[in-house]
Backbone as CSV, one residue per row, in Angstrom:
resi,resn,N_x,N_y,N_z,CA_x,CA_y,CA_z,C_x,C_y,C_z
1,MET,50.906,-76.782,-30.995,51.475,-76.122,-32.348,52.924,-76.090,-32.019
2,SER,53.724,-76.510,-33.034,55.230,-76.452,-33.016,55.713,-75.191,-33.732
3,ARG,56.698,-74.702,-33.241,57.350,-73.399,-33.825,58.560,-73.770,-34.429
4,GLU,58.492,-73.358,-35.680,59.806,-73.899,-36.615,60.883,-72.764,-36.391
5,SER,61.998,-73.126,-36.147,63.185,-72.169,-36.246,63.988,-72.176,-37.406
6,THR,64.641,-71.185,-37.640,65.532,-71.094,-38.721,66.974,-70.758,-38.406
7,ILE,67.992,-71.374,-38.848,69.312,-71.291,-38.514,69.840,-70.248,-39.521
8,ILE,70.411,-69.121,-38.922,70.880,-68.086,-39.693,72.183,-67.836,-39.219
9,PRO,73.194,-68.229,-40.391,74.591,-67.988,-40.093,75.136,-66.738,-40.050
10,GLN,75.517,-66.105,-38.836,76.218,-64.914,-38.394,75.476,-63.762,-39.260
11,PRO,74.256,-63.532,-39.095,73.560,-62.431,-39.762,74.142,-61.072,-39.593
12,PRO,74.607,-60.342,-40.591,75.065,-58.916,-40.562,73.952,-57.988,-40.746
13,THR,74.181,-56.569,-40.548,73.379,-55.640,-41.052,74.068,-55.022,-42.437
14,THR,73.216,-55.207,-43.507,73.764,-54.949,-44.797,72.787,-54.166,-45.775
15,PRO,72.750,-52.717,-45.593,71.939,-52.093,-46.456,72.479,-52.035,-47.826
16,ALA,71.568,-51.730,-48.845,71.881,-51.605,-50.178,71.078,-50.307,-50.645
17,PHE,71.737,-49.492,-51.455,71.151,-48.188,-51.822,71.021,-47.992,-53.382
18,VAL,70.336,-47.065,-53.792,70.110,-46.756,-55.224,70.115,-45.255,-55.199
19,THR,70.411,-44.636,-56.432,70.511,-43.235,-56.670,69.322,-42.692,-57.458
20,ARG,69.106,-41.574,-57.559,68.002,-40.917,-58.582,68.298,-41.456,-59.939
21,ARG,69.586,-41.586,-60.382,69.982,-42.159,-61.714,69.942,-43.555,-61.957
22,SER,69.550,-44.364,-60.811,69.499,-45.707,-61.076,68.044,-46.164,-61.786
23,PRO,68.210,-47.105,-62.788,66.960,-47.429,-63.461,66.000,-48.115,-62.570
24,PRO,64.638,-48.108,-62.883,63.539,-48.468,-62.098,63.838,-49.938,-61.680
25,GLY,63.626,-50.388,-60.576,63.785,-51.664,-60.020,65.184,-52.059,-59.718
26,ALA,66.113,-51.203,-59.988,67.563,-51.573,-59.651,67.929,-51.556,-58.262
27,GLN,68.813,-52.283,-57.824,69.209,-52.253,-56.418,70.811,-52.115,-56.373
28,GLY,71.428,-51.332,-55.520,72.833,-51.205,-55.428,73.367,-52.542,-54.692
29,SER,74.752,-52.564,-54.678,75.363,-53.691,-53.976,75.185,-53.591,-52.508
30,GLU,75.057,-54.682,-51.769,74.967,-54.676,-50.211,76.353,-54.152,-49.746
31,THR,76.318,-53.565,-48.672,77.458,-53.130,-47.861,77.381,-53.595,-46.477
32,VAL,78.223,-54.512,-45.955,78.205,-54.951,-44.681,78.655,-53.893,-43.794
33,ARG,77.801,-53.401,-42.765,78.159,-52.465,-41.969,78.637,-52.943,-40.607
34,LYS,78.133,-53.920,-40.310,78.509,-54.758,-38.933,78.417,-56.307,-39.212
35,ALA,79.347,-56.928,-39.225,79.377,-58.323,-39.476,78.787,-59.138,-38.376
36,GLY,77.930,-60.269,-38.588,77.620,-61.032,-37.513,78.708,-61.819,-36.620
37,GLU,78.445,-61.930,-35.453,79.624,-62.509,-34.615,79.324,-64.040,-34.270
38,VAL,78.115,-64.588,-34.569,77.774,-65.943,-34.163,76.598,-66.303,-35.081
39,THR,76.318,-67.532,-34.996,75.238,-68.170,-35.851,74.047,-68.343,-34.844
40,LEU,72.946,-67.943,-35.143,71.578,-67.870,-34.383,70.684,-68.836,-34.935
41,GLN,69.852,-69.354,-34.120,68.716,-70.191,-34.637,67.525,-69.482,-33.971
42,GLU,67.009,-68.535,-35.017,66.231,-67.649,-34.628,65.201,-67.468,-35.959
43,PRO,63.887,-67.254,-35.703,63.012,-67.244,-36.893,62.769,-65.742,-37.195
44,ARG,63.223,-64.793,-36.458,62.725,-63.415,-36.479,63.789,-62.434,-37.066
45,TYR,64.795,-62.703,-37.869,65.841,-61.708,-38.175,65.226,-60.726,-39.173
46,GLY,65.669,-59.428,-38.994,65.301,-58.399,-39.896,64.012,-57.826,-39.383
47,ASP,63.377,-58.019,-38.253,62.227,-57.482,-37.758,62.363,-56.050,-37.594
48,TYR,63.566,-55.644,-37.159,64.020,-54.205,-36.640,64.969,-53.657,-37.514
49,ALA,64.653,-52.826,-38.497,65.591,-52.198,-39.259,64.884,-50.927,-39.973
50,ALA,65.808,-49.924,-39.967,65.199,-48.636,-40.650,66.246,-47.885,-41.276
51,THR,65.973,-47.051,-42.364,66.985,-46.207,-43.026,66.192,-44.827,-43.181
52,ALA,66.896,-43.840,-43.021,66.330,-42.488,-43.211,67.332,-41.548,-43.661
53,LEU,66.873,-40.470,-44.306,67.824,-39.373,-44.628,67.688,-38.289,-43.493
54,ASP,68.868,-37.794,-43.085,69.123,-36.778,-42.156,68.611,-35.501,-42.507
55,PRO,67.518,-35.029,-41.758,66.890,-33.753,-42.063,67.776,-32.551,-41.972
56,HIS,68.844,-32.646,-41.317,69.585,-31.404,-41.046,70.516,-31.134,-42.177
57,ASP,71.250,-32.184,-42.807,72.112,-31.876,-44.043,71.571,-32.442,-45.274
58,ARG,70.599,-33.381,-45.254,70.118,-33.997,-46.314,71.061,-34.789,-47.275
59,LEU,72.282,-35.031,-46.689,73.361,-35.839,-47.270,73.846,-36.971,-46.662
60,THR,73.153,-37.145,-45.547,73.671,-38.238,-44.512,72.485,-39.229,-44.468
61,ILE,72.694,-40.519,-44.684,71.696,-41.645,-44.628,72.181,-42.475,-43.385
62,TRP,71.087,-42.456,-42.515,71.166,-43.370,-41.181,70.630,-44.628,-41.518
63,HIS,71.251,-45.673,-40.975,70.653,-47.038,-41.045,70.840,-47.708,-39.729
64,VAL,69.714,-48.361,-39.226,69.778,-49.076,-37.895,69.350,-50.616,-38.429
65,GLY,70.085,-51.435,-37.901,69.775,-52.902,-38.244,70.203,-53.929,-37.236
66,GLU,69.809,-55.067,-37.399,70.273,-56.034,-36.348,71.414,-56.841,-37.006
67,TYR,72.125,-57.462,-35.961,73.144,-58.375,-36.161,73.165,-59.411,-35.056
68,ALA,73.884,-60.624,-35.356,73.904,-61.568,-34.377,75.105,-61.247,-33.364
69,LYS,74.660,-61.077,-32.067,75.671,-60.491,-31.211,75.942,-61.660,-30.018
70,LEU,77.354,-61.825,-29.947,77.895,-62.750,-28.991,77.984,-62.119,-27.655
71,LEU,77.291,-62.659,-26.621,77.436,-62.016,-25.223,78.366,-62.773,-24.431
72,ALA,78.533,-64.092,-24.616,79.304,-64.976,-23.736,79.644,-66.156,-24.776
73,ASP,80.357,-67.114,-24.157,80.874,-68.282,-25.016,79.588,-68.991,-25.455
74,THR,78.549,-69.075,-24.772,77.437,-69.961,-25.111,76.139,-69.260,-25.175
75,PHE,76.176,-67.722,-25.098,74.974,-66.928,-25.064,75.037,-65.962,-26.068
76,SER,74.060,-65.735,-26.807,73.910,-64.808,-27.940,72.480,-64.335,-27.994
77,GLU,72.475,-63.060,-28.777,71.147,-62.458,-28.917,71.271,-61.424,-30.028
78,TRP,70.234,-60.773,-30.452,70.248,-59.713,-31.474,70.856,-58.486,-30.852
79,GLY,71.792,-57.895,-31.649,72.321,-56.566,-31.336,71.866,-55.578,-32.163
80,THR,71.968,-54.363,-32.004,71.567,-53.358,-32.802,72.629,-52.390,-33.301
81,TRP,72.888,-52.209,-34.569,74.016,-51.341,-35.148,73.545,-50.164,-35.829
82,LEU,74.173,-49.008,-35.475,73.675,-47.751,-36.133,74.755,-47.299,-37.060
83,SER,74.639,-46.915,-38.264,75.737,-46.439,-39.131,75.219,-45.225,-40.018
84,ALA,76.068,-44.452,-40.376,75.736,-43.359,-41.334,76.555,-43.434,-42.600
85,ILE,75.959,-43.145,-43.704,76.642,-42.997,-45.002,76.321,-41.601,-45.548
86,LYS,77.486,-40.947,-45.871,77.495,-39.603,-46.426,77.333,-39.673,-48.033
87,ILE,76.445,-38.987,-48.598,76.240,-39.030,-50.043,76.428,-37.561,-50.552
88,GLY,76.635,-37.429,-51.849,76.758,-36.204,-52.365,78.133,-35.710,-52.385
89,PRO,78.338,-34.223,-52.424,79.648,-33.554,-52.546,80.444,-33.630,-51.221
């Protein structure tokens, strides 16, 4: 059985958000939080990503996502990037 690979040009981590006032099915524009550093030939982009509301202030949204990380001139892998977005007043 052969395994197909996918070429992904510099995958970044890019969450998109909506608000309570957004119409059903709407999606906000994507925001690049960490740009990819290299093109990867991998079939599994996006397996590890999560977004959650901070339970302490309920105004901070945390997002963890993958990006293409360059480790050396010829070696790359998936990196993890954590970002926070403050909402509200």
